[in-house]
VEXFIFI-706238 format. One record per residue (C-alpha): x, y, z. Coordinates in steps of 0.25 Angstrom, whole numbers, padded with zeros to 4 digits, always signed. Layout:
REM VEXFIFI-706238
XYZ ...
END
This chain:
REM VEXFIFI-706238
+0000+0000+0000 +0004+0014-0002 +0004+0022+0011 +0005+0037+0014 +0011+0039+0028 +0008+0051+0037 +0017+0053+0050 +0013+0062+0061 +0024+0071+0067 +0021+0066+0082 +0026+0052+0082 +0012+0046+0081 +0008+0051+0094 -0007+0053+0090 -0018+0046+0082 -0012+0049+0068 +0003+0046+0069 +0009+0038+0058 -0002+0034+0048 -0003+0030+0033 -0014+0030+0023 -0015+0018+0013 -0018+0019-0002 -0033+0017+0002 -0033+0030+0010 -0033+0023+0024 -0024+0027+0035 -0019+0018+0047 -0015+0020+0061 -0022+0009+0069 -0034+0009+0060 -0039+0012+0046 -0045+0025+0043 -0048+0032+0030 -0039+0044+0026 -0048+0055+0021 -0039+0067+0024 -0024+0068+0020 -0014+0075+0030 -0016+0090+0029 -0014+0102+0038 -0018+0117+0038 -0011+0127+0046 -0023+0136+0048 -0034+0135+0057 -0046+0132+0056 -0042+0127+0042 -0046+0128+0028 -0056+0118+0022 -0052+0121+0007 -0038+0116+0010 -0042+0102+0016 -0040+0089+0008 -0051+0083+0007 -0061+0094+0009 -0071+0092+0020 -0085+0088+0016 -0094+0098+0021 -0107+0096+0012 -0116+0084+0012 -0123+0085-0002 -0133+0074+0003 -0138+0083+0015 -0152+0085+0015 -0156+0099+0020 -0169+0103+0025 -0169+0118+0029 -0166+0115+0044 -0158+0129+0045 -0167+0137+0035 -0166+0152+0038 -0156+0150+0049 -0142+0158+0050 -0130+0151+0055 -0116+0155+0059 -0105+0145+0058 -0091+0148+0062 -0080+0140+0054 -0091+0138+0044 -0081+0139+0032 -0076+0125+0033 -0076+0111+0039 -0088+0108+0048 -0092+0123+0048 -0094+0122+0033 -0102+0109+0033 -0111+0116+0043 -0113+0129+0035 -0116+0121+0023 -0126+0112+0031 -0133+0124+0037 -0134+0131+0024 -0140+0119+0018 -0151+0119+0029 -0154+0134+0026 -0145+0142+0035 -0138+0155+0032 -0123+0153+0035 -0113+0162+0042 -0099+0156+0041 -0089+0162+0051 -0075+0158+0048 -0060+0161+0051 -0052+0163+0038 -0056+0151+0029 -0061+0160+0018 -0060+0149+0007 -0068+0139+0015 -0078+0149+0019 -0080+0154+0005 -0082+0139+0000 -0092+0137+0011 -0100+0149+0008 -0100+0146-0007 -0106+0132-0004 -0117+0137+0005 -0121+0148-0005 -0121+0137-0015 -0132+0130-0007 -0140+0143-0007 -0136+0146+0007 -0131+0159+0013 -0118+0160+0019 -0109+0172+0024 -0094+0171+0029 -0088+0178+0040 -0073+0177+0042 -0066+0179+0056 -0061+0174+0069 -0071+0168+0079 -0061+0171+0090 -0065+0186+0088 -0078+0190+0095 -0080+0201+0085 -0080+0191+0074 -0090+0182+0080 -0099+0194+0082 -0097+0198+0067 -0101+0184+0063 -0115+0186+0070 -0117+0200+0066 -0114+0197+0051 -0124+0185+0053 -0135+0193+0058 -0132+0204+0048 -0133+0194+0037 -0144+0185+0041 -0151+0192+0053 -0151+0180+0062 -0142+0168+0068 -0148+0154+0071 -0136+0145+0071 -0121+0147+0076 -0111+0136+0073 -0098+0138+0081 -0088+0130+0073 -0076+0138+0071 -0063+0132+0078 -0049+0129+0078 -0040+0117+0083 -0025+0116+0084 -0018+0103+0085 -0007+0103+0097 +0000+0091+0102 +0000+0096+0116 -0006+0106+0125 +0008+0112+0127 +0007+0115+0112 -0006+0124+0113 -0002+0138+0114 -0011+0148+0121 -0013+0155+0108 -0018+0142+0102 -0027+0139+0114 -0033+0153+0113 -0035+0152+0098 -0043+0139+0099 -0051+0143+0111 -0055+0157+0105 -0058+0151+0092 -0066+0139+0096 -0073+0144+0109 -0072+0160+0109 -0077+0160+0094 -0089+0151+0098 -0092+0160+0111 -0091+0173+0103 -0100+0169+0091 -0110+0162+0100 -0112+0174+0109 -0113+0183+0097 -0123+0174+0090 -0132+0172+0102 -0137+0186+0101 -0144+0183+0088 -0148+0168+0090 -0163+0165+0093 -0170+0153+0099 -0168+0141+0090 -0153+0145+0086 -0142+0135+0087 -0127+0136+0091 -0118+0125+0087 -0104+0124+0092 -0093+0115+0087 -0085+0107+0097 -0077+0094+0094 -0075+0080+0097 -0062+0083+0104 -0069+0090+0115 -0074+0076+0119 -0062+0067+0115 -0051+0077+0118 -0040+0079+0108 -0026+0080+0113 -0021+0089+0102 -0032+0099+0102 -0033+0103+0116 -0037+0118+0114 -0047+0114+0103 -0053+0103+0112 -0054+0114+0124 -0061+0123+0114 -0071+0113+0109 -0074+0109+0124 -0078+0123+0127 -0087+0123+0115 -0095+0111+0121 -0096+0118+0135 -0101+0131+0128 -0111+0124+0119 -0117+0116+0131 -0118+0129+0140 -0123+0138+0129 -0134+0128+0125 -0139+0128+0139 -0138+0143+0140 -0146+0145+0127 -0156+0134+0128 -0167+0143+0134 -0165+0152+0121 -0167+0140+0112 -0153+0142+0106 -0146+0129+0105 -0131+0126+0106 -0124+0113+0102 -0111+0108+0098 -0106+0099+0088 -0093+0090+0091 -0086+0086+0078 -0076+0075+0078 -0066+0075+0067 -0071+0082+0054 -0063+0085+0042 -0062+0100+0043 -0052+0111+0041 -0049+0110+0056 -0042+0097+0054 -0031+0100+0045 -0030+0114+0052 -0027+0107+0065 -0021+0093+0064 -0007+0090+0058 -0008+0084+0044 -0006+0069+0048 -0018+0069+0057 -0028+0072+0046 -0029+0058+0039 -0034+0052+0052 -0044+0062+0056 -0057+0055+0061 -0051+0041+0060 -0053+0039+0075 -0068+0040+0074 -0076+0028+0072 -0080+0032+0058 -0066+0033+0055 -0066+0047+0048 -0067+0062+0050 -0080+0068+0047 -0083+0078+0036 -0090+0091+0039 -0103+0088+0032 -0105+0076+0042 -0107+0086+0054 -0115+0097+0048 -0129+0091+0049 -0127+0091+0065 -0125+0106+0064 -0137+0107+0056 -0145+0099+0066 -0140+0108+0078 -0143+0121+0070 -0157+0117+0066 -0170+0115+0074 -0168+0100+0073 -0160+0102+0086 -0169+0111+0093 -0168+0103+0106 -0153+0101+0105 -0143+0110+0113 -0131+0109+0121 -0126+0097+0114 -0113+0092+0108 -0115+0083+0096 -0104+0074+0091 -0100+0071+0076 -0087+0063+0076 -0089+0050+0068 -0090+0042+0082 -0077+0047+0087 -0083+0052+0100 -0097+0048+0105 -0102+0060+0112 
END
């Protein structure tokens, strides 16, 4: 057989170590797993989808939409790519007008907007940094100015940085991770609540790592744990106003965050530990966001819902 070898630079101390891919596209450590993603790395956060190989699958052409979000207005942070893009497209199919707030992934954002408009949907783009309270206020102000209302908020934007040890995490990195993943959610939700009415829905994105732990993502896991606490507490606080707050906890999904975080040698094994033996694609999680955004989930609040191919049973 013809084997292609990949060797990590850490003496095989982790789950990806030394591996090879055979001529049929299967890799081996202690079990077979299908290789879908070749080694790749991006030096920017949170990553660019248009540079990924292969591109994540964000659209399910067989999805049957039924107007579940007709007339609603949704803000999605990080809606330019990855899970955010799939959710934006799903919301648009169900009739929502979309506001995508993103950092600097201009090419991805333009592609997402073009796709949504190709469906006949409405989409506006707002570029900036969610760590900035004024930018979060701007997102809401522009949404109200354009559409006159706000029904759905998806706090999806985030960053994650791989570090082998706590000693490698600088105060600057810790500050950046917490402010992006937690402060951004806090600022935007606080601004949005001034306009959200009974029946509105807030959806936060946490992570499987909150419940399993991840030794090389300590600051990221800390931030995602804070999101769970924020979700449960805010849900209780807003229940009497009939504003629902829930969280979704993805497992390993093929999004720009993966090559932007992990060293290239880890990429081929993403998701191989899950019982389903693979990473998910963004389109496979988008329907859960639609459920939580719609009246179908009118009696659901304060929940954390897991989508991870069976890797964690929540």
